KETORVEX-952331 format. One record per residue (C-alpha): residue in one letter; x, y, z. Coordinates in nm, 4 decimals. Layout:
<atoms>
- code / X / Y / Z
- A / X / Y / Z $
...
</atoms>
This chain:
<atoms>
- code / X / Y / Z
- M / 6.9658 / 1.9550 / 3.4828 $
- A / 6.6461 / 2.0792 / 3.6449 $
- G / 6.8347 / 2.3853 / 3.7639 $
- K / 7.0191 / 2.4491 / 3.4369 $
- L / 6.7708 / 2.3607 / 3.1637 $
- L / 6.5796 / 2.6766 / 3.0753 $
- S / 6.3514 / 2.7969 / 2.8010 $
- V / 6.4840 / 3.0630 / 2.5651 $
- E / 6.2692 / 3.3216 / 2.7424 $
- E / 6.4009 / 3.2225 / 3.0844 $
- A / 6.7615 / 3.2206 / 2.9670 $
- V / 6.7604 / 3.5628 / 2.8022 $
- G / 6.5767 / 3.6941 / 3.1081 $
- I / 6.8997 / 3.6396 / 3.3010 $
- I / 7.0744 / 3.9116 / 3.0997 $
- P / 7.0707 / 4.2402 / 3.2953 $
- D / 7.0698 / 4.5901 / 3.1540 $
- G / 7.4179 / 4.7273 / 3.0943 $
- A / 7.5812 / 4.3843 / 3.0690 $
- T / 7.8809 / 4.3030 / 2.8544 $
- V / 7.7599 / 4.0157 / 2.6369 $
- A / 8.0065 / 3.8140 / 2.4286 $
- C / 7.8795 / 3.5782 / 2.1587 $
- A / 8.0597 / 3.2811 / 2.0033 $
- G / 8.0364 / 3.1748 / 1.6411 $
- F / 8.1789 / 3.2102 / 1.2909 $
- G / 7.9280 / 3.3075 / 1.0239 $
- G / 7.6467 / 3.0695 / 1.1203 $
- A / 7.8709 / 2.7907 / 1.2484 $
- G / 7.8702 / 2.7795 / 1.6257 $
- H / 7.6366 / 3.0773 / 1.6517 $
- P / 7.3586 / 3.0419 / 1.9146 $
- E / 7.0773 / 3.1618 / 1.6894 $
- A / 6.7987 / 3.0741 / 1.9341 $
- L / 6.9570 / 3.2944 / 2.1995 $
- T / 7.0222 / 3.6014 / 1.9852 $
- A / 6.6738 / 3.5759 / 1.8341 $
- G / 6.5363 / 3.5429 / 2.1874 $
- I / 6.7139 / 3.8581 / 2.3011 $
- E / 6.5613 / 4.0475 / 2.0099 $
- D / 6.2123 / 3.9163 / 2.0878 $
- R / 6.2419 / 4.0169 / 2.4523 $
- F / 6.3688 / 4.3659 / 2.3654 $
- L / 6.0905 / 4.4278 / 2.1143 $
- A / 5.8298 / 4.3079 / 2.3654 $
- D / 5.9613 / 4.4529 / 2.6933 $
- N / 6.2346 / 4.7023 / 2.5949 $
- R / 6.4808 / 4.4873 / 2.7887 $
- P / 6.7689 / 4.4228 / 2.8135 $
- R / 6.9126 / 4.7657 / 2.7366 $
- D / 7.2509 / 4.9310 / 2.6951 $
- L / 7.4466 / 4.6128 / 2.6312 $
- T / 7.8113 / 4.6046 / 2.5305 $
- L / 7.8298 / 4.3469 / 2.2502 $
- L / 8.1589 / 4.1650 / 2.1941 $
- F / 8.2276 / 3.9147 / 1.9164 $
- A / 8.5342 / 3.7893 / 1.7332 $
- A / 8.4225 / 3.6516 / 1.3963 $
- G / 8.1295 / 3.7885 / 1.1981 $
- Q / 7.8045 / 3.6053 / 1.2725 $
- G / 7.5174 / 3.6359 / 1.0296 $
- D / 7.3831 / 3.5607 / 0.6850 $
- G / 7.3308 / 3.9146 / 0.5556 $
- Q / 6.9542 / 3.8624 / 0.5803 $
- G / 6.8811 / 3.9261 / 0.9489 $
- R / 7.0059 / 3.6148 / 1.1222 $
- G / 7.2975 / 3.6103 / 1.3645 $
- L / 7.4002 / 3.9264 / 1.5444 $
- D / 7.1717 / 4.1419 / 1.3327 $
- H / 6.9043 / 4.0307 / 1.5825 $
- L / 7.0722 / 4.2729 / 1.8231 $
- A / 7.0812 / 4.5658 / 1.5789 $
- H / 6.8401 / 4.7876 / 1.7704 $
- E / 6.9127 / 5.1308 / 1.9090 $
- G / 6.8776 / 5.1132 / 2.2869 $
- L / 6.9471 / 4.7418 / 2.3017 $
- V / 7.3181 / 4.8034 / 2.2446 $
- K / 7.5294 / 5.0958 / 2.3644 $
- R / 7.8724 / 4.9706 / 2.2531 $
- V / 7.9983 / 4.7157 / 1.9987 $
- I / 8.3455 / 4.5663 / 1.9748 $
- G / 8.3511 / 4.3280 / 1.6809 $
- G / 8.5760 / 4.1647 / 1.4274 $
- H / 8.3695 / 4.1545 / 1.1081 $
- F / 8.0442 / 4.3194 / 0.9984 $
- A / 7.9850 / 4.2124 / 0.6371 $
- L / 7.7280 / 3.9498 / 0.7384 $
- T / 7.5449 / 4.1854 / 0.9769 $
- P / 7.4525 / 4.4851 / 0.7583 $
- R / 7.1977 / 4.6311 / 1.0021 $
- L / 7.4478 / 4.6287 / 1.2857 $
- A / 7.7128 / 4.7780 / 1.0556 $
- Q / 7.4802 / 5.0586 / 0.9506 $
- L / 7.4016 / 5.1524 / 1.3106 $
- C / 7.7765 / 5.1633 / 1.3772 $
- A / 7.8338 / 5.3883 / 1.0754 $
- D / 7.5441 / 5.6144 / 1.1764 $
- G / 7.6926 / 5.6665 / 1.5225 $
- R / 7.3970 / 5.5151 / 1.7070 $
- F / 7.6349 / 5.3705 / 1.9661 $
- E / 8.0056 / 5.3448 / 2.0401 $
- A / 8.1657 / 5.1070 / 1.7927 $
- Y / 8.5073 / 4.9483 / 1.7524 $
- N / 8.6521 / 4.7101 / 1.4966 $
- W / 8.9372 / 4.4890 / 1.6183 $
- P / 9.1059 / 4.1939 / 1.4473 $
- S / 8.9098 / 3.8736 / 1.5025 $
- G / 9.2111 / 3.6824 / 1.6269 $
- V / 9.2868 / 3.9533 / 1.8796 $
- I / 8.9377 / 3.9255 / 2.0279 $
- S / 8.9549 / 3.5439 / 2.0421 $
- R / 9.2859 / 3.5560 / 2.2240 $
- L / 9.1635 / 3.8412 / 2.4469 $
- Y / 8.9031 / 3.6026 / 2.5913 $
- R / 9.1847 / 3.3918 / 2.7320 $
- A / 9.3598 / 3.7007 / 2.8679 $
- I / 9.0388 / 3.7982 / 3.0470 $
- A / 8.9989 / 3.4457 / 3.1840 $
- S / 9.3518 / 3.4471 / 3.3268 $
- E / 9.3150 / 3.7955 / 3.4809 $
- Q / 9.5684 / 3.9679 / 3.2582 $
- P / 9.5440 / 4.3429 / 3.1965 $
- G / 9.4799 / 4.2773 / 2.8312 $
- L / 9.6244 / 4.1152 / 2.5215 $
- L / 9.9749 / 4.2259 / 2.4325 $
- T / 10.0471 / 4.1701 / 2.0632 $
- S / 10.2039 / 4.3285 / 1.7579 $
- I / 9.8911 / 4.2561 / 1.5534 $
- G / 9.7366 / 4.5846 / 1.4435 $
- L / 10.0425 / 4.8096 / 1.4551 $
- R / 10.0380 / 5.0792 / 1.1822 $
- T / 9.6785 / 4.9937 / 1.0876 $
- F / 9.3565 / 5.1759 / 1.1750 $
- V / 9.3485 / 4.9746 / 1.4993 $
- D / 9.6672 / 5.1444 / 1.6199 $
- P / 9.5560 / 5.4269 / 1.8549 $
- R / 9.7742 / 5.6689 / 1.6563 $
- L / 9.5491 / 5.5933 / 1.3560 $
- G / 9.2157 / 5.5772 / 1.5361 $
- G / 9.2297 / 5.2836 / 1.7756 $
- G / 8.9704 / 5.0889 / 1.5786 $
- K / 8.6922 / 5.3411 / 1.6447 $
- L / 8.4219 / 5.3357 / 1.3783 $
- N / 8.2369 / 5.6603 / 1.4356 $
- A / 8.2594 / 6.0037 / 1.5960 $
- R / 8.0865 / 5.9052 / 1.9205 $
- L / 8.2907 / 5.9983 / 2.2247 $
- A / 8.4332 / 5.6667 / 2.3302 $
- P / 8.7229 / 5.5661 / 2.5544 $
- D / 9.0542 / 5.4522 / 2.4122 $
- L / 9.0680 / 5.0758 / 2.4544 $
- V / 9.3979 / 5.0133 / 2.2759 $
- E / 9.7328 / 5.1608 / 2.3717 $
- V / 10.0879 / 5.1487 / 2.2413 $
- V / 10.3423 / 5.0175 / 2.4897 $
- T / 10.7163 / 4.9665 / 2.4578 $
- L / 10.8635 / 4.6497 / 2.5990 $
- R / 11.2202 / 4.5269 / 2.5507 $
- G / 11.2797 / 4.8035 / 2.3006 $
- R / 10.9878 / 4.7057 / 2.0786 $
- E / 10.6423 / 4.8525 / 2.0230 $
- W / 10.3339 / 4.6478 / 2.1025 $
- L / 9.9604 / 4.7079 / 2.1218 $
- L / 9.7783 / 4.6399 / 2.4468 $
- Y / 9.4098 / 4.5634 / 2.3936 $
- H / 9.2388 / 4.6305 / 2.7269 $
- A / 9.0731 / 4.3493 / 2.9185 $
- F / 8.7351 / 4.4015 / 3.0855 $
- P / 8.4808 / 4.1754 / 3.2605 $
- I / 8.2426 / 3.9678 / 3.0518 $
- N / 7.9052 / 3.9421 / 3.2239 $
- V / 7.7309 / 3.7029 / 2.9859 $
- A / 7.8716 / 3.4475 / 2.7425 $
- L / 7.6489 / 3.3025 / 2.4703 $
- I / 7.7918 / 2.9765 / 2.3357 $
- R / 7.6741 / 2.6695 / 2.1486 $
- G / 7.7332 / 2.2952 / 2.1412 $
- T / 7.5723 / 1.9785 / 2.0149 $
- T / 7.4936 / 1.7760 / 2.3282 $
- A / 7.4540 / 1.8925 / 2.6876 $
- D / 7.4263 / 1.6465 / 2.9743 $
- E / 7.2444 / 1.6919 / 3.3046 $
- R / 7.5467 / 1.8661 / 3.4562 $
- G / 7.5831 / 2.1113 / 3.1699 $
- N / 7.8849 / 1.9418 / 3.0110 $
- L / 7.8917 / 2.0352 / 2.6452 $
- T / 8.0150 / 1.8377 / 2.3437 $
- L / 8.0477 / 1.9743 / 1.9909 $
- E / 8.0416 / 1.6594 / 1.7784 $
- H / 7.8103 / 1.8004 / 1.5096 $
- E / 7.9611 / 2.1473 / 1.5048 $
- A / 8.1679 / 2.2631 / 1.2089 $
- H / 8.3336 / 2.5218 / 1.4296 $
- V / 8.4736 / 2.4798 / 1.7804 $
- G / 8.5603 / 2.8480 / 1.7902 $
- D / 8.6146 / 3.0315 / 2.1137 $
- A / 8.3428 / 2.8618 / 2.3223 $
- L / 8.5785 / 2.7364 / 2.5933 $
- A / 8.7832 / 3.0558 / 2.6226 $
- L / 8.4676 / 3.2647 / 2.6296 $
- A / 8.3050 / 3.0483 / 2.8973 $
- Q / 8.6166 / 3.0659 / 3.1134 $
- A / 8.6348 / 3.4437 / 3.0692 $
- A / 8.2730 / 3.4943 / 3.1756 $
- R / 8.3004 / 3.2536 / 3.4688 $
- N / 8.6154 / 3.4198 / 3.6010 $
- S / 8.4556 / 3.7617 / 3.5548 $
- G / 8.1733 / 3.6591 / 3.7862 $
- G / 7.9372 / 3.6357 / 3.4895 $
- V / 7.7056 / 3.3679 / 3.3537 $
- V / 7.7392 / 3.1253 / 3.0646 $
- I / 7.4324 / 3.0365 / 2.8579 $
- A / 7.4747 / 2.7434 / 2.6199 $
- Q / 7.2515 / 2.6501 / 2.3297 $
- A / 7.2428 / 2.2769 / 2.2543 $
- E / 7.0839 / 2.0478 / 1.9978 $
- R / 7.0048 / 1.7606 / 2.2357 $
- L / 7.0240 / 1.6458 / 2.5992 $
- A / 7.1970 / 1.3475 / 2.7610 $
- L / 7.2096 / 1.1773 / 3.1004 $
- A / 7.4828 / 1.2765 / 3.3433 $
- G / 7.7906 / 1.0608 / 3.2985 $
- S / 7.6934 / 0.9424 / 2.9510 $
- L / 7.9252 / 1.1730 / 2.7551 $
- D / 8.2766 / 1.0706 / 2.6583 $
- P / 8.4914 / 1.3115 / 2.8626 $
- R / 8.7365 / 1.3328 / 2.5733 $
- L / 8.4618 / 1.4927 / 2.3640 $
- V / 8.3517 / 1.7470 / 2.6239 $
- R / 8.4826 / 2.0837 / 2.5030 $
- V / 8.3166 / 2.2993 / 2.7711 $
- P / 8.2811 / 2.1428 / 3.1185 $
- G / 7.9552 / 2.1815 / 3.3062 $
- L / 8.1209 / 2.3688 / 3.5929 $
- L / 8.1413 / 2.6669 / 3.3540 $
- V / 7.7822 / 2.6463 / 3.2272 $
- D / 7.4981 / 2.8158 / 3.4150 $
- A / 7.2079 / 2.7585 / 3.1762 $
- V / 7.1286 / 2.5297 / 2.8836 $
- V / 6.8691 / 2.6009 / 2.6155 $
- L / 6.7496 / 2.3265 / 2.3836 $
- A / 6.7152 / 2.4823 / 2.0373 $
- A / 6.4788 / 2.3891 / 1.7574 $
- A / 6.6443 / 2.2476 / 1.4450 $
- D / 6.5820 / 2.5584 / 1.2358 $
- Q / 6.7698 / 2.7652 / 1.4944 $
- H / 7.0589 / 2.5243 / 1.5188 $
- P / 7.1865 / 2.4690 / 1.1625 $
- Q / 7.5416 / 2.3465 / 1.1314 $
- T / 7.6165 / 2.6609 / 0.9284 $
- F / 7.3929 / 2.9227 / 0.7727 $
- G / 7.4728 / 2.7488 / 0.4439 $
- E / 7.3913 / 2.3871 / 0.5422 $
- A / 7.1558 / 2.2229 / 0.7913 $
- F / 7.4024 / 1.9381 / 0.8459 $
- N / 7.6904 / 1.7943 / 0.6489 $
- P / 7.8814 / 1.5137 / 0.8244 $
- S / 8.2008 / 1.5907 / 0.6361 $
- L / 8.2197 / 1.9404 / 0.7914 $
- C / 8.2493 / 1.8066 / 1.1466 $
- G / 8.4451 / 1.4856 / 1.0938 $
- A / 8.1448 / 1.2586 / 1.1468 $
- A / 8.2128 / 1.1023 / 0.8079 $
- K / 8.4573 / 1.1368 / 0.5235 $
- T / 8.2633 / 1.2082 / 0.2071 $
- P / 8.3606 / 1.2683 / -0.1551 $
- I / 8.4251 / 1.6369 / -0.2107 $
- P / 8.2124 / 1.7809 / -0.4897 $
- E / 8.4191 / 1.8537 / -0.7955 $
- P / 8.4249 / 2.2262 / -0.8719 $
- P / 8.2664 / 2.3055 / -1.2065 $
- V / 8.4943 / 2.3712 / -1.4999 $
- Y / 8.4773 / 2.7388 / -1.5786 $
- R / 8.5978 / 2.9593 / -1.8581 $
- L / 8.9341 / 3.1285 / -1.8481 $
- R / 8.8255 / 3.4725 / -1.7390 $
- A / 8.9782 / 3.7436 / -1.5241 $
- R / 8.9195 / 3.5829 / -1.1843 $
- K / 9.0669 / 3.2523 / -1.2982 $
- I / 9.3712 / 3.4332 / -1.4384 $
- V / 9.4238 / 3.5919 / -1.0965 $
- A / 9.3860 / 3.2581 / -0.9176 $
- R / 9.6255 / 3.0913 / -1.1606 $
- R / 9.8902 / 3.3575 / -1.1093 $
- A / 9.8523 / 3.3236 / -0.7319 $
- A / 9.8882 / 2.9454 / -0.7589 $
- L / 10.2279 / 2.9898 / -0.9260 $
- E / 10.3552 / 3.1266 / -0.5926 $
- L / 10.2668 / 2.8077 / -0.4046 $
- S / 10.4684 / 2.4918 / -0.3612 $
- A / 10.4224 / 2.1509 / -0.2037 $
- G / 10.4192 / 2.1352 / 0.1744 $
- L / 10.3411 / 2.5016 / 0.2374 $
- V / 10.1021 / 2.5958 / 0.5164 $
- I / 9.8642 / 2.8435 / 0.3559 $
- H / 9.5504 / 3.0414 / 0.4271 $
- I / 9.2850 / 3.1145 / 0.1655 $
- A / 9.0438 / 3.4000 / 0.2346 $
- A / 8.6720 / 3.3601 / 0.1708 $
- E / 8.6858 / 3.5848 / -0.1365 $
- M / 8.9401 / 3.3554 / -0.3035 $
- V / 8.8249 / 3.0100 / -0.1904 $
- D / 8.6140 / 2.9130 / -0.4930 $
- D / 8.8506 / 3.0471 / -0.7567 $
- L / 9.1707 / 2.9100 / -0.6084 $
- R / 9.0094 / 2.5757 / -0.5204 $
- K / 8.9029 / 2.5321 / -0.8821 $
- V / 9.2564 / 2.5992 / -1.0025 $
- L / 9.4200 / 2.3712 / -0.7450 $
- T / 9.1733 / 2.0925 / -0.8263 $
- E / 9.2214 / 2.1362 / -1.1994 $
- E / 9.5964 / 2.1127 / -1.1486 $
- G / 9.5666 / 1.8118 / -0.9161 $
- I / 9.7625 / 1.9723 / -0.6313 $
- G / 9.4966 / 2.0584 / -0.3742 $
- D / 9.6054 / 1.7778 / -0.1415 $
- R / 9.9696 / 1.8859 / -0.1460 $
- L / 9.9132 / 2.2032 / 0.0506 $
- A / 9.8264 / 2.2334 / 0.4196 $
- I / 9.5402 / 2.4784 / 0.4614 $
- A / 9.4798 / 2.6517 / 0.7953 $
- L / 9.1719 / 2.8741 / 0.8298 $
- E / 9.1389 / 3.1377 / 1.1002 $
- S / 8.8264 / 2.9603 / 1.2275 $
- G / 9.0339 / 2.6629 / 1.3438 $
- A / 8.9668 / 2.4247 / 1.0535 $
- T / 9.2938 / 2.2650 / 0.9425 $
- G / 9.3436 / 2.0483 / 0.6367 $
- G / 9.0677 / 1.9300 / 0.4091 $
- V / 8.9051 / 2.1613 / 0.1545 $
- P / 8.7638 / 2.4974 / 0.2652 $
- A / 8.3893 / 2.5403 / 0.2238 $
- S / 8.2610 / 2.8634 / 0.0733 $
- G / 7.9706 / 3.1045 / 0.0927 $
- L / 7.7735 / 3.0909 / 0.4172 $
- S / 7.9699 / 2.7798 / 0.5174 $
- Y / 8.3093 / 2.9526 / 0.4984 $
- G / 8.5158 / 2.8765 / 0.8065 $
- A / 8.4235 / 2.5101 / 0.7828 $
- A / 8.6110 / 2.2573 / 0.5734 $
- W / 8.5168 / 1.9355 / 0.3986 $
- N / 8.6996 / 1.6398 / 0.5538 $
- P / 8.9250 / 1.8457 / 0.7821 $
- D / 9.2253 / 1.6909 / 0.9537 $
- A / 9.1468 / 1.8842 / 1.2728 $
- I / 8.9101 / 2.1487 / 1.4086 $
- L / 9.1007 / 2.3559 / 1.6617 $
- D / 8.9866 / 2.6136 / 1.9124 $
- Q / 8.9943 / 2.9509 / 1.7396 $
- P / 9.2288 / 3.1148 / 1.9965 $
- A / 9.4749 / 2.8260 / 1.9555 $
- Q / 9.4645 / 2.8611 / 1.5776 $
- H / 9.5431 / 3.2302 / 1.6158 $
- D / 9.8362 / 3.1540 / 1.8441 $
- F / 9.9737 / 2.9699 / 1.5416 $
- I / 9.8707 / 3.2286 / 1.2810 $
- D / 9.9638 / 3.5403 / 1.4779 $
- G / 10.2949 / 3.3857 / 1.5732 $
- G / 10.4031 / 3.3443 / 1.2111 $
- G / 10.2929 / 2.9888 / 1.1344 $
- L / 10.1613 / 3.0610 / 0.7831 $
- D / 10.4009 / 3.0301 / 0.4928 $
- S / 10.1654 / 3.2062 / 0.2543 $
- A / 9.8270 / 3.3796 / 0.2617 $
- V / 9.5973 / 3.4463 / -0.0348 $
- L / 9.3846 / 3.7482 / 0.0518 $
- P / 9.1584 / 4.0034 / -0.1228 $
- I / 9.3324 / 4.3070 / -0.2666 $
- G / 9.0756 / 4.5728 / -0.1730 $
- L / 9.2097 / 4.9214 / -0.2516 $
- V / 9.5825 / 4.9927 / -0.2725 $
- D / 9.7895 / 5.3125 / -0.2546 $
- A / 10.1387 / 5.3954 / -0.3840 $
- R / 10.3067 / 5.2784 / -0.0616 $
- G / 10.1457 / 4.9374 / -0.0800 $
- N / 9.8932 / 5.0100 / 0.1940 $
- V / 9.5636 / 4.8229 / 0.1580 $
- N / 9.2085 / 4.8917 / 0.2687 $
- V / 8.9613 / 4.6034 / 0.2808 $
- S / 8.7682 / 4.7067 / 0.5921 $
- R / 8.5828 / 5.0321 / 0.5286 $
- F / 8.4700 / 5.2179 / 0.2192 $
- R / 8.3287 / 5.5560 / 0.3202 $
- S / 8.0157 / 5.4773 / 0.5228 $
- Q / 8.0210 / 5.1046 / 0.4388 $
- I / 8.1738 / 4.9107 / 0.7276 $
- I / 8.3005 / 4.5657 / 0.6360 $
- G / 8.5397 / 4.5078 / 0.9250 $
- C / 8.8894 / 4.3666 / 0.9181 $
- G / 8.8006 / 4.0175 / 1.0412 $
- A / 9.1232 / 3.8199 / 1.0623 $
- F / 9.2781 / 4.0048 / 0.7666 $
- I / 9.5142 / 4.2013 / 0.9920 $
- N / 9.6192 / 3.8916 / 1.1870 $
- I / 9.6911 / 3.6962 / 0.8713 $
- S / 9.8432 / 3.9682 / 0.6535 $
- Q / 10.0803 / 4.0903 / 0.9250 $
- A / 10.2021 / 3.7460 / 1.0294 $
- A / 10.2278 / 3.5376 / 0.7101 $
- R / 10.5726 / 3.5128 / 0.5543 $
- Q / 10.4324 / 3.5769 / 0.2065 $
- V / 10.1158 / 3.7728 / 0.1294 $
- I / 9.9420 / 3.7382 / -0.2082 $
- L / 9.6742 / 4.0035 / -0.2494 $
- C / 9.4345 / 3.9169 / -0.5318 $
- G / 9.1693 / 4.1057 / -0.7225 $
- L / 9.0744 / 4.2770 / -1.0469 $
- F / 9.2655 / 4.5759 / -1.1804 $
- T / 8.9389 / 4.7693 / -1.2103 $
- D / 8.6078 / 4.6500 / -1.0745 $
- D / 8.3711 / 4.4848 / -1.3243 $
- A / 8.5990 / 4.5255 / -1.6252 $
- E / 8.5107 / 4.2973 / -1.9165 $
- T / 8.8007 / 4.1005 / -2.0591 $
- A / 8.8519 / 3.8401 / -2.3269 $
- L / 9.1312 / 3.6120 / -2.4421 $
- L / 9.2380 / 3.5932 / -2.8036 $
- D / 9.5301 / 3.3726 / -2.9015 $
- G / 9.6730 / 3.3850 / -2.5505 $
- S / 9.6513 / 3.7632 / -2.5234 $
- L / 9.4292 / 3.9551 / -2.2817 $
- T / 9.1907 / 4.2080 / -2.4328 $
- I / 9.0053 / 4.4741 / -2.2330 $
- M / 8.6555 / 4.4898 / -2.3796 $
- R / 8.5187 / 4.7410 / -2.1292 $
- E / 8.6991 / 4.9192 / -1.8485 $
- G / 8.5623 / 4.8947 / -1.4942 $
- D / 8.4315 / 5.1960 / -1.3053 $
- Q / 8.6127 / 5.1469 / -0.9732 $
- R / 8.9906 / 5.1669 / -0.9626 $
- T / 9.1870 / 4.9376 / -0.7357 $
- F / 9.4984 / 5.1573 / -0.7193 $
- V / 9.4081 / 5.4907 / -0.5617 $
- D / 9.5673 / 5.7971 / -0.4038 $
- T / 9.4061 / 5.7782 / -0.0607 $
- L / 9.2468 / 5.5126 / 0.1570 $
- D / 8.9620 / 5.5476 / 0.4058 $
- Q / 9.1445 / 5.3072 / 0.6373 $
- I / 9.4742 / 5.1239 / 0.6456 $
- T / 9.4051 / 4.7555 / 0.7012 $
- F / 9.7527 / 4.6541 / 0.5839 $
- S / 10.0601 / 4.8730 / 0.6219 $
- G / 10.3138 / 4.8517 / 0.3428 $
- E / 10.5683 / 5.0337 / 0.5579 $
- Y / 10.5328 / 4.7825 / 0.8411 $
- A / 10.5494 / 4.4884 / 0.5994 $
- T / 10.8717 / 4.6287 / 0.4543 $
- E / 11.0251 / 4.6625 / 0.8000 $
- R / 10.9303 / 4.3020 / 0.8777 $
- G / 11.0762 / 4.1707 / 0.5526 $
- Q / 10.7538 / 4.0215 / 0.4191 $
- R / 10.7172 / 3.9368 / 0.0536 $
- V / 10.4006 / 4.1025 / -0.0702 $
- L / 10.2485 / 4.0576 / -0.4167 $
- Y / 9.9483 / 4.2395 / -0.5626 $
- V / 9.8049 / 4.0134 / -0.8334 $
- T / 9.5496 / 4.1271 / -1.0928 $
- E / 9.4453 / 3.9851 / -1.4281 $
- R / 9.6518 / 4.2364 / -1.6253 $
- A / 9.9454 / 4.3225 / -1.3991 $
- V / 10.1432 / 4.2049 / -1.0980 $
- F / 10.3015 / 4.4419 / -0.8480 $
- E / 10.5437 / 4.3770 / -0.5648 $
- L / 10.6178 / 4.5767 / -0.2522 $
- R / 10.9799 / 4.6864 / -0.2768 $
- G / 11.1430 / 4.9380 / -0.0483 $
- G / 10.8070 / 5.0571 / 0.0750 $
- K / 10.6810 / 5.1348 / -0.2763 $
- L / 10.4426 / 4.9605 / -0.5114 $
- T / 10.6512 / 4.8302 / -0.8009 $
- L / 10.5136 / 4.6983 / -1.1286 $
- T / 10.6921 / 4.3715 / -1.2145 $
- E / 10.4733 / 4.1912 / -1.4712 $
- I / 10.2069 / 4.2715 / -1.7284 $
- A / 9.9792 / 4.0320 / -1.9142 $
- P / 10.0331 / 3.9491 / -2.2800 $
- G / 9.8269 / 4.1845 / -2.4944 $
- I / 9.8340 / 4.4599 / -2.2310 $
- D / 9.9908 / 4.7929 / -2.3196 $
- F / 10.1457 / 4.9700 / -2.0233 $
- K / 10.0544 / 5.3195 / -2.1412 $
- R / 9.6984 / 5.2332 / -2.2473 $
- H / 9.5796 / 4.9730 / -1.9990 $
- I / 9.7803 / 5.0358 / -1.6815 $
- L / 9.8839 / 5.3959 / -1.6161 $
- P / 9.5585 / 5.5722 / -1.7191 $
- H / 9.3643 / 5.3571 / -1.4731 $
- M / 9.5763 / 5.4209 / -1.1652 $
- D / 9.5632 / 5.7322 / -0.9468 $
- F / 9.9424 / 5.7316 / -0.9194 $
- R / 10.2435 / 5.6211 / -1.1185 $
- P / 10.3994 / 5.3107 / -0.9643 $
- E / 10.7644 / 5.2256 / -0.9573 $
- I / 10.8520 / 5.0128 / -1.2595 $
- D / 11.0926 / 4.7211 / -1.2521 $
- S / 11.3802 / 4.7790 / -1.4910 $
- E / 11.3260 / 4.4223 / -1.6135 $
- L / 10.9478 / 4.4436 / -1.6508 $
- K / 10.8313 / 4.0986 / -1.7645 $
- R / 10.5323 / 3.9455 / -1.9322 $
- M / 10.3220 / 3.7253 / -1.7068 $
- D / 10.3875 / 3.3571 / -1.7696 $
- P / 10.1960 / 3.2702 / -2.0895 $
- I / 10.0970 / 2.9369 / -1.9343 $
- I / 9.8485 / 3.1322 / -1.7173 $
- F / 9.6551 / 3.2321 / -2.0300 $
- S / 9.6478 / 2.8857 / -2.1846 $
- R / 9.3170 / 2.7029 / -2.1911 $
- D / 9.4942 / 2.3845 / -2.0830 $
- P / 9.6062 / 2.3044 / -1.7251 $
- M / 9.9318 / 2.4724 / -1.6308 $
- G / 10.1072 / 2.1531 / -1.5249 $
- L / 10.1612 / 2.2623 / -1.1662 $
- S / 10.1662 / 1.9038 / -1.0426 $
- A / 10.4947 / 1.8479 / -1.2251 $
- R / 10.6299 / 2.1807 / -1.0968 $
- F / 10.5386 / 2.0871 / -0.7417 $
</atoms>
């Protein structure tokens, strides 16, 4: 350990100018905060390292400066390839301002690319991203006007189109675990997120690079259970022991034993909340679910849908798989999203995306974003505001059924009177618009693949049919000519048998889904 145990300053001093640095983590879970903060401190003090290429799969931050926002300095970074930017607003702004070359790729693609790099493949060959802004015919994932090389190409193999995401050497991998022994073996017993630590370490090692691991504690050589070692010491070049405040389990919790399987704990009951627009949306989405389905719930829908499923007593009759690798249990929310209370398993993130990208999800509940007449969706960029696609493209393109959820207009005020929905004040931002800044979900591609796609709002439900957005249901109390058409930029197709949404959704009593299941 004498040769591998380093201070933060010594470890970040290893990183040379111009290096490609890849960082593990999901939100705050699994993120090596001591290392990224150390890189920032060194740059501000010595103007080194410089001109890094930063690579990361899942977003890593808290929106307040932690995580990868430590690296948001012009000169420190020359290129960014990332999956999600909502939690790193400073980094996102530099991307939007064109301060360096910037790309947004699906999170699952980047996680799986690490394994392609480790095994000396030319890149990751996948259908994920076709017909979206990541497709080189629609921009190749580039986020600004800086002259930057094309890193994604369309190839035809066995009569079918694929995207090839280029592989490249990783010079430095920043990873995190719980315990490191004297040989550098790394266990993750307190981590809520296994993530891509192993794949990333293998990729850096086989690229001739170095692996720097942040750990919570040290152990004697030979004292670790080999079945718990997730990254072997032969891959680890340096270990940094982090202070507790730089090694929280997530950016939402210092430590919760139920998030890592250390203990099974009672799950807090979600508060009972009034039947308002968001609950109406969650209830309508829940009607599409049935017992035994493998589903994904996006961060934006976790709280609302969890409350409905708990209220209906059916939460334990669905198998939930998150893109982070958490499987089973109850998804956590906020800055702990990606973790789960009492999970059945915590998988490596690339392995979870093998399952997701390969079509393993029966249904996915995702945010609606902005929608056009062809059923295309944008959730990743709104003018100069870069959010990033995260795993949205992976999930929405591969799930058998996609349920896109949101409000018909942003911030509308609604009320219920005798089971009928009343619009008290219309929202300012329309959801259904003529043009999109980016295509994060292609209605045309979904139609070709035979996916069932629903667009669920509190006052209307649409379905993708024949490549067109088709209105199929309206809420009781809603007038089509007053409350729907005037607040859309286009006229949708209208089902000849336009129905009222199930009145049970608007009842103040539980819907009785347990019996339906």
